[in-house]
DOMI-621396 format. One record per residue (C-alpha): x, y, z. Coordinates in steps of 0.001 Angstrom, whole numbers, plus 500000, padded with zeros to 6 digits. Layout:
! residues N
XYZ...
***
This chain:
! residues 221
499787499969500133501386503322499010501782506168501743500789509715500463503812511413499931504641515002497767505453512907495005502365512012492885500939508845492749501703508060489625505505508607490398505220506456493539503626503381491335506258503814489024508969503137491262506889500346493520506354498455490219510141498880489150511933497894492708509698494985492521511415493947488782514596495107490086514602492371493272512746489956491179509390490147492798507962490612488706510716488309487314511296488615483263508624487148481133505696487237483889502215488722483189501109491931485324497621492612485930496311495645486648493755494493488963496619492855491413498420496112491118495630498187491903495031495586495236498979495790496052499159499496496102496166500560497330495812503160493843493120503516491030493421501761488029493888504985486163496812506154488295498202502073487463497662502501483949499840505454483638502334503693485456502703500813483113502788503327480272505862505294481791507361501707482246506819500456478865508596503821477700511239502939479949511083499542477824510803497612481395507629495991480426505925495536476847502615495161475948501742491748474582498466491660472224495786489324474294498109489316477197498783492688478481501400494137480669504563491682480912508020492045482219510391492070479482513497489821479320516581491208478042518821489145475471522150488779476168522852491004472953520820493675474363522432493736477756525875493897476350524345496869474456523009498691477449526360498496479330528099499424476098525992502796475956526449503101480042529841503249480277530180505536477512527496507701478906529390507314482511533042507798481493531711510665479059530478512461482621533764511418484536535642512963481700533657516452481536533463516582485831537507516239484951537537519093483085534505521625483887534253520556487874534996523529490505535833523143493853532026523179495018531305520498492982533900518457493062533458518481496847530027517032496635531049514298494530533482513491497045531002513899499213528509511414497694531229508871497052531942509329501039528520507997501911528881504819500152529824502960503066532688500304502777530077497246504064527126496811501925523911498165503415521431496232504413518789496573501470519550496760498073517484499667497767519547501848499900522568501117498027520983502132494646519655505691496641523395506102497593524810505284494485522048507029492858523016510256494588526520509788493681525941509890489776523696513153490305526540514617491681528930513541488939526378514521486188526149518156487963529760518357488135529714517337484352527702520220483930525748518039481188522503517507482490521590515535478906523900512880479571521737512385483069518732512098481314520063509398478822521935507770481652518902507737483967517116505747480683519764503024480517519774502849484114516221501906484161516284499276481698519088497200483228517144497791486266517095493768486712520738493373486387521696496052488542520612494377491310522484491251490297525372493308489593525688495026492722524274491801495003526784489504493565529590488199496169532427490356496538531155493203494564530613495992496699534213496603497919535579496002494025532576498520492925533810501143495752537418500894495146536813501743491143534384504482492038537277505802494711539775505591491595537391507702489360536885510223492047540497510613492628541111511255488793538291514186488322539609515534491966543215515992490104542338517032486966542742513580484558540376513691482693541864510303480499542196508534483631538869509411484497537543508144481190539206504990481316538410503706485134534674504767484420535020502414481163536716499872483297534210500447486526530821499679483992532534496510481885533368494878485852529442495178486276529298493988483079530824490719483153528795489723486131525977490709484578526190488595481159527553485567483184523840485842484913522302486204481957524262482977480455523136480992483503519980481691483220519701480516479509521439477489480264518657477243483125516183477516480131517610475567477971
***
């Protein structure tokens, strides 16, 4: 049941459904019934339909004739392409932050990074929240909010796989070390290093994600 917060109900419903997909509560290929979402969230059918349209635009769900909304199942090739785009966007933002970031914006980036604790948070949602804050600070330092808009779209489409990568054993300390190196490169104004380290960070996550998809394909075979 949704709490009545300042954010519109549609946005809250989108967030709740997206989180259920990310956690695997709504598995790839599973059908979403509007009535079940209404009952779960305690909102009107109009709100549910608006939320589903938003998630369809993010390609997290697709509308199948005769079946209605279904959780999208990413192919391995689609996932590879999405991670390649994510790497390009993040690396471009990091390069621009190193070139254009000032003392205030880089300080905010360092502060956002400091909130990613050495130990992984108890919940995946808490970790995603601090990571999203980090990326918001990175985009602010880059002074290119178009990159931020495009990156948010890609992150939404791979939200299922982000849950897999972030919860992978030993990934948290590795992820934190990778981002620490990116922040250090930005702080010293080394644009090339910031770019290359950002690509390496995303590609390390992509290896885990693609291995997961390979394992899932073998399980269905």
